[in-house]
VMD Tcl script that builds the backbone (N, CA, C; Angstrom):
set m [mol new atoms 456]
animate dup $m
set s [atomselect $m all]
$s set {name element resname resid chain x y z} {
  {N N MET 1 A 70.678 -29.338 -92.151}
  {CA C MET 1 A 69.873 -28.202 -91.749}
  {C C MET 1 A 68.630 -28.724 -91.038}
  {N N ALA 2 A 68.227 -28.031 -89.958}
  {CA C ALA 2 A 67.075 -28.454 -89.159}
  {C C ALA 2 A 65.770 -28.051 -89.828}
  {N N HIS 3 A 64.761 -28.871 -89.635}
  {CA C HIS 3 A 63.431 -28.566 -90.158}
  {C C HIS 3 A 62.567 -28.046 -89.018}
  {N N PHE 4 A 61.981 -26.890 -89.218}
  {CA C PHE 4 A 61.169 -26.271 -88.185}
  {C C PHE 4 A 59.683 -26.275 -88.530}
  {N N SER 5 A 59.301 -27.054 -89.522}
  {CA C SER 5 A 57.902 -27.045 -89.934}
  {C C SER 5 A 56.973 -27.627 -88.868}
  {N N ASP 6 A 57.504 -28.473 -87.995}
  {CA C ASP 6 A 56.649 -29.056 -86.962}
  {C C ASP 6 A 56.737 -28.315 -85.634}
  {N N HIS 7 A 57.453 -27.205 -85.588}
  {CA C HIS 7 A 57.586 -26.411 -84.365}
  {C C HIS 7 A 56.810 -25.100 -84.509}
  {N N GLY 8 A 56.454 -24.524 -83.375}
  {CA C GLY 8 A 55.743 -23.251 -83.382}
  {C C GLY 8 A 54.245 -23.440 -83.486}
  {N N LEU 9 A 53.530 -22.365 -83.222}
  {CA C LEU 9 A 52.062 -22.385 -83.272}
  {C C LEU 9 A 51.569 -21.187 -84.068}
  {N N HIS 10 A 50.388 -21.330 -84.635}
  {CA C HIS 10 A 49.798 -20.245 -85.408}
  {C C HIS 10 A 48.990 -19.333 -84.491}
  {N N CYS 11 A 48.977 -18.066 -84.822}
  {CA C CYS 11 A 48.170 -17.072 -84.101}
  {C C CYS 11 A 46.697 -17.394 -84.306}
  {N N ASN 12 A 45.897 -17.225 -83.285}
  {CA C ASN 12 A 44.467 -17.534 -83.362}
  {C C ASN 12 A 43.654 -16.456 -84.060}
  {N N ASP 13 A 44.268 -15.334 -84.396}
  {CA C ASP 13 A 43.543 -14.305 -85.133}
  {C C ASP 13 A 43.272 -14.837 -86.539}
  {N N PRO 14 A 41.998 -14.858 -86.982}
  {CA C PRO 14 A 41.672 -15.465 -88.280}
  {C C PRO 14 A 42.299 -14.746 -89.466}
  {N N TYR 15 A 42.646 -13.470 -89.333}
  {CA C TYR 15 A 43.244 -12.734 -90.440}
  {C C TYR 15 A 44.766 -12.721 -90.375}
  {N N CYS 16 A 45.332 -13.206 -89.290}
  {CA C CYS 16 A 46.780 -13.194 -89.103}
  {C C CYS 16 A 47.369 -14.577 -89.376}
  {N N ARG 17 A 47.063 -15.531 -88.524}
  {CA C ARG 17 A 47.525 -16.912 -88.614}
  {C C ARG 17 A 49.041 -17.026 -88.769}
  {N N GLN 18 A 49.775 -16.045 -88.266}
  {CA C GLN 18 A 51.232 -16.060 -88.343}
  {C C GLN 18 A 51.774 -17.210 -87.495}
  {N N LYS 19 A 52.763 -17.918 -88.033}
  {CA C LYS 19 A 53.397 -18.995 -87.275}
  {C C LYS 19 A 54.486 -18.377 -86.402}
  {N N ASP 20 A 54.393 -18.653 -85.122}
  {CA C ASP 20 A 55.306 -18.039 -84.158}
  {C C ASP 20 A 56.015 -19.144 -83.390}
  {N N PHE 21 A 57.345 -19.049 -83.292}
  {CA C PHE 21 A 58.105 -20.051 -82.565}
  {C C PHE 21 A 58.141 -19.772 -81.062}
  {N N LEU 22 A 57.821 -18.563 -80.671}
  {CA C LEU 22 A 57.685 -18.196 -79.261}
  {C C LEU 22 A 56.328 -17.516 -79.069}
  {N N PRO 23 A 55.256 -18.276 -79.189}
  {CA C PRO 23 A 53.923 -17.669 -79.110}
  {C C PRO 23 A 53.552 -17.279 -77.681}
  {N N PHE 24 A 52.582 -16.405 -77.579}
  {CA C PHE 24 A 52.046 -15.973 -76.295}
  {C C PHE 24 A 50.738 -16.699 -76.046}
  {N N THR 25 A 50.490 -17.049 -74.793}
  {CA C THR 25 A 49.214 -17.640 -74.412}
  {C C THR 25 A 48.505 -16.642 -73.511}
  {N N CYS 26 A 47.318 -16.266 -73.908}
  {CA C CYS 26 A 46.529 -15.320 -73.116}
  {C C CYS 26 A 46.146 -15.997 -71.807}
  {N N ASP 27 A 46.419 -15.339 -70.678}
  {CA C ASP 27 A 46.097 -15.943 -69.383}
  {C C ASP 27 A 44.608 -15.866 -69.069}
  {N N LEU 28 A 43.839 -15.200 -69.911}
  {CA C LEU 28 A 42.395 -15.111 -69.697}
  {C C LEU 28 A 41.638 -16.137 -70.545}
  {N N CYS 29 A 41.887 -16.138 -71.851}
  {CA C CYS 29 A 41.138 -17.054 -72.734}
  {C C CYS 29 A 41.931 -18.313 -73.076}
  {N N LYS 30 A 43.203 -18.368 -72.711}
  {CA C LYS 30 A 44.078 -19.535 -72.913}
  {C C LYS 30 A 44.324 -19.864 -74.384}
  {N N LYS 31 A 44.175 -18.888 -75.277}
  {CA C LYS 31 A 44.450 -19.097 -76.689}
  {C C LYS 31 A 45.856 -18.599 -77.008}
  {N N THR 32 A 46.389 -19.042 -78.151}
  {CA C THR 32 A 47.740 -18.709 -78.573}
  {C C THR 32 A 47.705 -17.518 -79.524}
  {N N TRP 33 A 48.635 -16.559 -79.276}
  {CA C TRP 33 A 48.652 -15.332 -80.071}
  {C C TRP 33 A 50.085 -14.967 -80.443}
  {N N CYS 34 A 50.227 -14.209 -81.525}
  {CA C CYS 34 A 51.530 -13.703 -81.934}
  {C C CYS 34 A 51.832 -12.413 -81.162}
  {N N LEU 35 A 52.972 -11.816 -81.455}
  {CA C LEU 35 A 53.378 -10.597 -80.752}
  {C C LEU 35 A 52.397 -9.444 -80.979}
  {N N ASP 36 A 51.815 -9.376 -82.163}
  {CA C ASP 36 A 50.896 -8.278 -82.484}
  {C C ASP 36 A 49.536 -8.411 -81.813}
  {N N HIS 37 A 49.161 -9.610 -81.393}
  {CA C HIS 37 A 47.819 -9.837 -80.844}
  {C C HIS 37 A 47.815 -10.421 -79.437}
  {N N HIS 38 A 48.940 -10.403 -78.731}
  {CA C HIS 38 A 49.014 -11.103 -77.445}
  {C C HIS 38 A 48.317 -10.379 -76.292}
  {N N LYS 39 A 48.108 -9.086 -76.384}
  {CA C LYS 39 A 47.409 -8.362 -75.317}
  {C C LYS 39 A 45.907 -8.573 -75.452}
  {N N PRO 40 A 45.187 -8.677 -74.323}
  {CA C PRO 40 A 43.737 -8.911 -74.394}
  {C C PRO 40 A 42.990 -7.880 -75.235}
  {N N LYS 41 A 43.400 -6.623 -75.193}
  {CA C LYS 41 A 42.696 -5.618 -75.996}
  {C C LYS 41 A 43.016 -5.745 -77.479}
  {N N ASP 42 A 44.186 -6.328 -77.817}
  {CA C ASP 42 A 44.564 -6.487 -79.222}
  {C C ASP 42 A 43.780 -7.591 -79.919}
  {N N HIS 43 A 43.365 -8.615 -79.175}
  {CA C HIS 43 A 42.577 -9.683 -79.811}
  {C C HIS 43 A 41.124 -9.676 -79.324}
  {N N ASN 44 A 40.695 -8.562 -78.738}
  {CA C ASN 44 A 39.323 -8.397 -78.254}
  {C C ASN 44 A 38.890 -9.588 -77.407}
  {N N CYS 45 A 39.706 -9.872 -76.407}
  {CA C CYS 45 A 39.440 -11.007 -75.529}
  {C C CYS 45 A 38.092 -10.824 -74.836}
  {N N ILE 46 A 37.304 -11.885 -74.836}
  {CA C ILE 46 A 35.977 -11.792 -74.230}
  {C C ILE 46 A 36.055 -11.742 -72.705}
  {N N TYR 47 A 37.228 -12.051 -72.146}
  {CA C TYR 47 A 37.394 -12.037 -70.691}
  {C C TYR 47 A 38.204 -10.832 -70.199}
  {N N GLN 48 A 38.443 -9.845 -71.049}
  {CA C GLN 48 A 39.301 -8.737 -70.644}
  {C C GLN 48 A 38.704 -7.898 -69.517}
  {N N HIS 49 A 37.404 -7.938 -69.316}
  {CA C HIS 49 A 36.787 -7.207 -68.216}
  {C C HIS 49 A 37.153 -7.807 -66.863}
  {N N VAL 50 A 37.595 -9.075 -66.849}
  {CA C VAL 50 A 37.956 -9.740 -65.596}
  {C C VAL 50 A 39.187 -9.078 -64.980}
  {N N LYS 51 A 40.136 -8.677 -65.812}
  {CA C LYS 51 A 41.362 -8.055 -65.314}
  {C C LYS 51 A 41.198 -6.562 -65.062}
  {N N ASP 52 A 40.140 -5.988 -65.518}
  {CA C ASP 52 A 39.926 -4.554 -65.374}
  {C C ASP 52 A 39.430 -4.264 -63.969}
  {N N LYS 53 A 40.324 -3.845 -63.109}
  {CA C LYS 53 A 39.986 -3.546 -61.717}
  {C C LYS 53 A 40.116 -2.041 -61.506}
  {N N ARG 54 A 39.003 -1.341 -61.567}
  {CA C ARG 54 A 39.010 0.103 -61.377}
  {C C ARG 54 A 38.302 0.451 -60.080}
  {N N VAL 55 A 38.761 1.527 -59.479}
  {CA C VAL 55 A 38.159 2.001 -58.237}
  {C C VAL 55 A 38.004 3.515 -58.323}
  {N N ILE 56 A 37.100 4.029 -57.510}
  {CA C ILE 56 A 37.012 5.470 -57.318}
  {C C ILE 56 A 37.436 5.735 -55.886}
  {N N LEU 57 A 38.029 6.873 -55.657}
  {CA C LEU 57 A 38.508 7.236 -54.338}
  {C C LEU 57 A 37.541 8.241 -53.732}
  {N N CYS 58 A 37.014 7.892 -52.565}
  {CA C CYS 58 A 36.080 8.779 -51.883}
  {C C CYS 58 A 36.831 10.016 -51.408}
  {N N PRO 59 A 36.412 11.220 -51.805}
  {CA C PRO 59 A 37.122 12.427 -51.382}
  {C C PRO 59 A 36.907 12.761 -49.906}
  {N N ILE 60 A 35.936 12.137 -49.268}
  {CA C ILE 60 A 35.642 12.437 -47.864}
  {C C ILE 60 A 36.480 11.574 -46.931}
  {N N CYS 61 A 36.465 10.244 -47.157}
  {CA C CYS 61 A 37.138 9.342 -46.218}
  {C C CYS 61 A 38.357 8.645 -46.816}
  {N N GLN 62 A 38.681 8.918 -48.078}
  {CA C GLN 62 A 39.846 8.356 -48.756}
  {C C GLN 62 A 39.805 6.834 -48.876}
  {N N VAL 63 A 38.621 6.241 -48.957}
  {CA C VAL 63 A 38.459 4.800 -49.133}
  {C C VAL 63 A 38.257 4.522 -50.617}
  {N N SER 64 A 38.882 3.447 -51.118}
  {CA C SER 64 A 38.684 3.089 -52.516}
  {C C SER 64 A 37.428 2.223 -52.650}
  {N N ILE 65 A 36.599 2.577 -53.632}
  {CA C ILE 65 A 35.329 1.894 -53.876}
  {C C ILE 65 A 35.441 1.185 -55.222}
  {N N PRO 66 A 35.267 -0.155 -55.282}
  {CA C PRO 66 A 35.366 -0.877 -56.562}
  {C C PRO 66 A 34.338 -0.356 -57.571}
  {N N LEU 67 A 34.802 -0.168 -58.800}
  {CA C LEU 67 A 33.948 0.337 -59.873}
  {C C LEU 67 A 33.779 -0.753 -60.923}
  {N N PRO 68 A 32.659 -1.480 -60.892}
  {CA C PRO 68 A 32.424 -2.527 -61.898}
  {C C PRO 68 A 32.265 -1.915 -63.289}
  {N N PRO 69 A 32.489 -2.726 -64.354}
  {CA C PRO 69 A 32.316 -2.190 -65.710}
  {C C PRO 69 A 30.876 -1.722 -65.934}
  {N N ASN 70 A 30.739 -0.655 -66.658}
  {CA C ASN 70 A 29.443 -0.056 -67.015}
  {C C ASN 70 A 28.652 0.409 -65.794}
  {N N ALA 71 A 29.324 0.723 -64.709}
  {CA C ALA 71 A 28.637 1.237 -63.515}
  {C C ALA 71 A 28.824 2.747 -63.448}
  {N N ASP 72 A 27.858 3.414 -62.852}
  {CA C ASP 72 A 27.903 4.858 -62.709}
  {C C ASP 72 A 28.681 5.214 -61.436}
  {N N ALA 73 A 29.757 5.975 -61.592}
  {CA C ALA 73 A 30.605 6.341 -60.455}
  {C C ALA 73 A 29.840 7.202 -59.453}
  {N N ASN 74 A 28.985 8.091 -59.937}
  {CA C ASN 74 A 28.219 8.960 -59.030}
  {C C ASN 74 A 27.239 8.151 -58.184}
  {N N ALA 75 A 26.610 7.149 -58.793}
  {CA C ALA 75 A 25.675 6.313 -58.047}
  {C C ALA 75 A 26.409 5.488 -56.992}
  {N N LEU 76 A 27.604 4.983 -57.324}
  {CA C LEU 76 A 28.389 4.229 -56.348}
  {C C LEU 76 A 28.824 5.120 -55.187}
  {N N PHE 77 A 29.223 6.347 -55.505}
  {CA C PHE 77 A 29.634 7.278 -54.457}
  {C C PHE 77 A 28.459 7.604 -53.537}
  {N N ASP 78 A 27.290 7.862 -54.112}
  {CA C ASP 78 A 26.105 8.158 -53.298}
  {C C ASP 78 A 25.748 6.972 -52.402}
  {N N ALA 79 A 25.849 5.757 -52.944}
  {CA C ALA 79 A 25.555 4.565 -52.144}
  {C C ALA 79 A 26.565 4.403 -51.016}
  {N N HIS 80 A 27.830 4.741 -51.282}
  {CA C HIS 80 A 28.870 4.653 -50.253}
  {C C HIS 80 A 28.599 5.633 -49.115}
  {N N VAL 81 A 28.246 6.855 -49.453}
  {CA C VAL 81 A 27.982 7.876 -48.430}
  {C C VAL 81 A 26.744 7.511 -47.617}
  {N N SER 82 A 25.700 7.034 -48.285}
  {CA C SER 82 A 24.461 6.708 -47.577}
  {C C SER 82 A 24.549 5.396 -46.785}
  {N N SER 83 A 25.563 4.580 -47.047}
  {CA C SER 83 A 25.682 3.302 -46.341}
  {C C SER 83 A 26.182 3.462 -44.909}
  {N N GLY 84 A 26.759 4.612 -44.598}
  {CA C GLY 84 A 27.291 4.829 -43.256}
  {C C GLY 84 A 28.747 4.414 -43.119}
  {N N LYS 85 A 29.352 3.885 -44.182}
  {CA C LYS 85 A 30.751 3.477 -44.135}
  {C C LYS 85 A 31.707 4.644 -44.366}
  {N N CYS 86 A 31.175 5.757 -44.791}
  {CA C CYS 86 A 31.993 6.929 -45.074}
  {C C CYS 86 A 32.240 7.681 -43.765}
  {N N ASN 87 A 33.464 7.608 -43.256}
  {CA C ASN 87 A 33.798 8.206 -41.977}
  {C C ASN 87 A 35.040 9.089 -42.143}
  {N N PRO 88 A 34.868 10.407 -42.260}
  {CA C PRO 88 A 36.029 11.278 -42.462}
  {C C PRO 88 A 36.949 11.343 -41.245}
  {N N GLU 89 A 36.440 11.113 -40.060}
  {CA C GLU 89 A 37.270 11.148 -38.857}
  {C C GLU 89 A 38.290 10.014 -38.872}
  {N N LYS 90 A 37.889 8.858 -39.339}
  {CA C LYS 90 A 38.784 7.710 -39.407}
  {C C LYS 90 A 39.921 7.986 -40.397}
  {N N ALA 91 A 39.602 8.651 -41.494}
  {CA C ALA 91 A 40.620 8.967 -42.498}
  {C C ALA 91 A 41.654 9.929 -41.929}
  {N N ARG 92 A 41.229 10.888 -41.131}
  {CA C ARG 92 A 42.176 11.841 -40.535}
  {C C ARG 92 A 43.101 11.158 -39.544}
  {N N GLN 93 A 42.591 10.195 -38.806}
  {CA C GLN 93 A 43.393 9.516 -37.792}
  {C C GLN 93 A 44.430 8.587 -38.411}
  {N N GLU 94 A 44.143 7.991 -39.547}
  {CA C GLU 94 A 45.014 6.990 -40.126}
  {C C GLU 94 A 46.070 7.560 -41.057}
  {N N ARG 95 A 46.134 8.850 -41.242}
  {CA C ARG 95 A 47.134 9.415 -42.123}
  {C C ARG 95 A 48.520 9.216 -41.518}
  {N N PRO 96 A 49.481 8.825 -42.340}
  {CA C PRO 96 A 50.823 8.608 -41.808}
  {C C PRO 96 A 51.472 9.928 -41.401}
  {N N LYS 97 A 52.276 9.873 -40.359}
  {CA C LYS 97 A 52.964 11.072 -39.894}
  {C C LYS 97 A 54.071 11.418 -40.873}
  {N N LYS 98 A 54.342 12.706 -40.991}
  {CA C LYS 98 A 55.401 13.176 -41.871}
  {C C LYS 98 A 56.440 13.915 -41.042}
  {N N CYS 99 A 57.605 14.035 -41.597}
  {CA C CYS 99 A 58.694 14.743 -40.934}
  {C C CYS 99 A 58.283 16.203 -40.740}
  {N N PRO 100 A 58.454 16.760 -39.523}
  {CA C PRO 100 A 57.997 18.118 -39.259}
  {C C PRO 100 A 58.893 19.225 -39.824}
  {N N ILE 101 A 60.006 18.884 -40.413}
  {CA C ILE 101 A 60.913 19.883 -40.957}
  {C C ILE 101 A 60.301 20.492 -42.213}
  {N N LYS 102 A 60.355 21.816 -42.313}
  {CA C LYS 102 A 59.742 22.529 -43.440}
  {C C LYS 102 A 60.381 22.075 -44.759}
  {N N GLY 103 A 59.540 21.675 -45.697}
  {CA C GLY 103 A 59.998 21.245 -47.012}
  {C C GLY 103 A 60.262 19.751 -47.122}
  {N N CYS 104 A 60.293 19.045 -46.015}
  {CA C CYS 104 A 60.531 17.596 -46.051}
  {C C CYS 104 A 59.193 16.875 -46.139}
  {N N ARG 105 A 59.085 15.948 -47.065}
  {CA C ARG 105 A 57.830 15.215 -47.265}
  {C C ARG 105 A 57.947 13.751 -46.869}
  {N N GLU 106 A 59.012 13.398 -46.193}
  {CA C GLU 106 A 59.251 12.006 -45.827}
  {C C GLU 106 A 58.211 11.510 -44.831}
  {N N GLN 107 A 57.605 10.357 -45.131}
  {CA C GLN 107 A 56.654 9.758 -44.201}
  {C C GLN 107 A 57.433 9.007 -43.135}
  {N N LEU 108 A 57.036 9.199 -41.893}
  {CA C LEU 108 A 57.736 8.573 -40.781}
  {C C LEU 108 A 57.163 7.188 -40.523}
  {N N THR 109 A 58.028 6.203 -40.591}
  {CA C THR 109 A 57.658 4.827 -40.278}
  {C C THR 109 A 58.566 4.333 -39.166}
  {N N PHE 110 A 58.386 3.101 -38.780}
  {CA C PHE 110 A 59.214 2.531 -37.727}
  {C C PHE 110 A 60.682 2.494 -38.145}
  {N N ALA 111 A 60.933 2.220 -39.424}
  {CA C ALA 111 A 62.290 2.027 -39.898}
  {C C ALA 111 A 63.028 3.318 -40.224}
  {N N ASN 112 A 62.323 4.403 -40.518}
  {CA C ASN 112 A 63.035 5.603 -40.946}
  {C C ASN 112 A 62.773 6.811 -40.055}
  {N N SER 113 A 62.376 6.612 -38.812}
  {CA C SER 113 A 62.153 7.747 -37.925}
  {C C SER 113 A 63.174 7.743 -36.791}
  {N N TYR 114 A 63.450 8.927 -36.294}
  {CA C TYR 114 A 64.408 9.089 -35.216}
  {C C TYR 114 A 63.815 10.050 -34.194}
  {N N ALA 115 A 63.806 9.629 -32.938}
  {CA C ALA 115 A 63.311 10.479 -31.849}
  {C C ALA 115 A 64.514 11.140 -31.183}
  {N N CYS 116 A 64.619 12.444 -31.324}
  {CA C CYS 116 A 65.735 13.186 -30.746}
  {C C CYS 116 A 65.624 13.145 -29.220}
  {N N LYS 117 A 66.716 12.795 -28.560}
  {CA C LYS 117 A 66.704 12.690 -27.100}
  {C C LYS 117 A 66.769 14.054 -26.433}
  {N N LYS 118 A 67.239 15.057 -27.157}
  {CA C LYS 118 A 67.374 16.387 -26.569}
  {C C LYS 118 A 66.061 17.165 -26.621}
  {N N CYS 119 A 65.429 17.214 -27.799}
  {CA C CYS 119 A 64.204 18.010 -27.946}
  {C C CYS 119 A 62.954 17.148 -28.063}
  {N N ARG 120 A 63.099 15.842 -28.110}
  {CA C ARG 120 A 61.996 14.883 -28.166}
  {C C ARG 120 A 61.141 15.018 -29.433}
  {N N GLN 121 A 61.726 15.544 -30.491}
  {CA C GLN 121 A 61.046 15.642 -31.774}
  {C C GLN 121 A 61.301 14.360 -32.556}
  {N N THR 122 A 60.296 13.862 -33.262}
  {CA C THR 122 A 60.481 12.703 -34.127}
  {C C THR 122 A 60.630 13.200 -35.550}
  {N N VAL 123 A 61.795 12.909 -36.142}
  {CA C VAL 123 A 62.121 13.388 -37.481}
  {C C VAL 123 A 62.584 12.210 -38.326}
  {N N CYS 124 A 62.742 12.442 -39.626}
  {CA C CYS 124 A 63.244 11.393 -40.508}
  {C C CYS 124 A 64.750 11.248 -40.313}
  {N N LEU 125 A 65.299 10.195 -40.875}
  {CA C LEU 125 A 66.724 9.936 -40.679}
  {C C LEU 125 A 67.613 11.000 -41.310}
  {N N LYS 126 A 67.127 11.654 -42.338}
  {CA C LYS 126 A 67.909 12.703 -42.980}
  {C C LYS 126 A 68.118 13.889 -42.034}
  {N N HIS 127 A 67.159 14.128 -41.153}
  {CA C HIS 127 A 67.221 15.276 -40.230}
  {C C HIS 127 A 67.504 14.859 -38.786}
  {N N ARG 128 A 68.162 13.728 -38.585}
  {CA C ARG 128 A 68.380 13.223 -37.233}
  {C C ARG 128 A 69.449 13.982 -36.454}
  {N N HIS 129 A 70.349 14.645 -37.146}
  {CA C HIS 129 A 71.386 15.402 -36.439}
  {C C HIS 129 A 70.809 16.701 -35.881}
  {N N GLU 130 A 71.343 17.145 -34.747}
  {CA C GLU 130 A 70.825 18.341 -34.063}
  {C C GLU 130 A 70.908 19.587 -34.940}
  {N N THR 131 A 71.879 19.639 -35.823}
  {CA C THR 131 A 72.018 20.806 -36.695}
  {C C THR 131 A 71.021 20.788 -37.846}
  {N N ASP 132 A 70.423 19.627 -38.150}
  {CA C ASP 132 A 69.480 19.514 -39.264}
  {C C ASP 132 A 68.042 19.790 -38.872}
  {N N HIS 133 A 67.740 19.776 -37.598}
  {CA C HIS 133 A 66.403 20.168 -37.142}
  {C C HIS 133 A 66.573 21.169 -35.999}
  {N N ASP 134 A 65.552 21.954 -35.729}
  {CA C ASP 134 A 65.644 22.986 -34.699}
  {C C ASP 134 A 65.702 22.338 -33.331}
  {N N CYS 135 A 66.893 22.053 -32.899}
  {CA C CYS 135 A 67.087 21.369 -31.625}
  {C C CYS 135 A 67.721 22.326 -30.629}
  {N N GLY 136 A 67.253 23.555 -30.602}
  {CA C GLY 136 A 67.835 24.562 -29.719}
  {C C GLY 136 A 67.501 24.353 -28.266}
  {N N LYS 137 A 66.255 24.140 -27.962}
  {CA C LYS 137 A 65.862 23.991 -26.569}
  {C C LYS 137 A 65.070 22.720 -26.377}
  {N N PRO 138 A 65.231 22.083 -25.243}
  {CA C PRO 138 A 64.477 20.858 -24.997}
  {C C PRO 138 A 62.996 21.141 -24.845}
  {N N LEU 139 A 62.202 20.273 -25.413}
  {CA C LEU 139 A 60.744 20.380 -25.304}
  {C C LEU 139 A 60.271 19.474 -24.183}
  {N N ALA 140 A 59.109 19.772 -23.657}
  {CA C ALA 140 A 58.516 18.892 -22.647}
  {C C ALA 140 A 58.117 17.595 -23.316}
  {N N PRO 141 A 58.278 16.475 -22.631}
  {CA C PRO 141 A 57.889 15.201 -23.245}
  {C C PRO 141 A 56.410 15.177 -23.544}
  {N N SER 142 A 56.089 14.719 -24.755}
  {CA C SER 142 A 54.681 14.697 -25.168}
  {C C SER 142 A 53.992 13.399 -24.788}
  {N N GLY 143 A 54.724 12.435 -24.346}
  {CA C GLY 143 A 54.121 11.160 -23.980}
  {C C GLY 143 A 55.045 10.400 -23.061}
  {N N PRO 144 A 54.720 9.166 -22.785}
  {CA C PRO 144 A 55.579 8.375 -21.912}
  {C C PRO 144 A 56.914 8.114 -22.583}
  {N N THR 145 A 57.959 8.233 -21.818}
  {CA C THR 145 A 59.287 8.004 -22.372}
  {C C THR 145 A 59.762 6.629 -21.979}
  {N N GLY 146 A 60.506 6.024 -22.853}
  {CA C GLY 146 A 61.015 4.680 -22.605}
  {C C GLY 146 A 62.350 4.753 -21.903}
  {N N PRO 147 A 63.029 3.618 -21.804}
  {CA C PRO 147 A 64.337 3.603 -21.160}
  {C C PRO 147 A 65.339 4.400 -21.973}
  {N N THR 148 A 66.253 5.057 -21.296}
  {CA C THR 148 A 67.223 5.913 -21.965}
  {C C THR 148 A 68.376 5.146 -22.543}
  {N N GLY 149 A 68.553 3.935 -22.120}
  {CA C GLY 149 A 69.620 3.129 -22.654}
  {C C GLY 149 A 70.933 3.332 -21.935}
  {N N SER 150 A 70.945 4.150 -20.896}
  {CA C SER 150 A 72.196 4.398 -20.172}
  {C C SER 150 A 72.435 3.275 -19.175}
  {N N VAL 151 A 73.675 2.970 -18.968}
  {CA C VAL 151 A 74.065 1.920 -18.032}
  {C C VAL 151 A 74.466 2.561 -16.725}
  {N N GLY 152 A 74.003 2.032 -15.642}
  {CA C GLY 152 A 74.498 2.601 -14.413}
  {C C GLY 152 A 73.515 2.618 -13.392}
}
mol reanalyze $m
mol bondsrecalc $m
mol representation Tube
mol addrep $m
């Protein structure tokens, strides 16, 4: 029979000291913990604030503002607005385009968008067929058109 007395490590919690053969090492304080104490909040890790990355979202320009521990969110928001970095026009311009079909919430990207050659509407791949979007009459081109891909 094998002896396991020299294997495993004890939990660093002074009231636990459980011997664990698969102990956890905290990536913040580098101490060894058992299953019950391996999370930073479970052993009151003194470095747990390092991993706490919270932000507030500006309702005007949709920019995330880092929120340090014990900081006032209202004061940070006021400082952001008064700094001149809060630009609502920029937020409106950078919003991703969505499929124009009623009820579809698909965001249009390079990989999942389709420009209909008949009506020149840009829709998601789900609505690329003429019967899936209102492709009754051709629309005037809204911008420069590229090559049609026809040979001849």
